C-alpha positions in Angstrom: 81.3 83.7 98.0 82.6 86.2 100.6 79.8 88.3 102.1 79.1 90.5 105.0 76.3 93.0 105.8 79.0 95.3 107.3 81.8 97.3 105.8 85.4 97.2 107.0 85.4 93.7 108.3 88.2 92.2 106.0 86.6 91.0 102.8 88.8 93.0 100.5 91.9 92.3 102.7 91.2 88.6 102.4 90.9 88.6 98.6 94.0 90.8 98.3 96.0 88.5 100.6 95.0 85.5 98.5 96.1 87.1 95.2 99.3 88.3 96.9 100.0 84.7 98.1 99.5 83.5 94.5 102.4 85.8 93.4 100.5 88.9 92.2 101.7 92.4 92.9 98.7 93.5 95.0 98.7 96.5 97.3 97.5 96.0 100.9 94.6 97.9 102.4 94.8 100.9 104.7 95.0 98.8 107.9 96.9 95.8 106.6 100.2 96.0 104.7 100.7 92.7 102.9 104.5 93.0 102.5 104.9 93.1 106.3 103.5 89.6 106.7 104.4 86.1 105.6 101.4 84.6 103.8 100.8 81.0 103.0 98.4 79.5 100.5 97.7 75.9 99.4 96.8 75.4 95.7 95.5 72.1 94.2 95.4 72.1 90.4 93.2 70.0 88.1 95.8 67.2 88.2 95.4 67.0 92.0 99.0 68.4 92.4 99.3 70.2 95.6 101.4 73.4 95.9 102.2 75.2 99.1 103.0 78.8 98.4 104.8 80.9 101.0 105.1 84.6 100.2 108.0 85.8 102.3 108.4 89.4 100.9 107.0 91.5 98.1 109.8 90.1 95.8 110.3 86.5 97.1 108.0 83.5 97.1 108.7 79.8 97.9 106.7 77.0 96.2 106.8 73.5 97.7 105.0 70.7 95.8 106.2 67.9 98.0 108.7 66.7 95.3 110.8 69.8 95.3 111.0 73.3 96.7 111.6 76.2 94.4 112.0 79.9 95.1 110.8 82.7 92.8 111.9 86.2 92.4 108.8 88.4 91.7 107.5 89.8 89.5 110.2 88.6 87.1 109.4 84.9 87.5 105.6 85.2 88.1 104.7 83.6 84.7 106.9 80.6 85.5 105.3 80.2 88.9 101.7 80.5 87.5 102.4 78.0 84.8 102.8 75.4 87.6 99.2 75.5 88.8 97.1 77.3 86.1 
């Protein structure tokens, strides 16, 4: 759960950054443009496989699962990427 008694402290920005790191086409917030940052995320699936996702730009993501590194062109290859860990 992400909670704060205050508004404008980053809750929505954090959730948007997470979805963006997972390969979704998510807009930033007023004060934080996602496509101007490199965002990393670690995903562990039900089979205990670990994936390091590095979103370089709005259209480019790298997935490293320790065995190999694969790049994805987004949104064209989003389904292929999500099939790895969903």
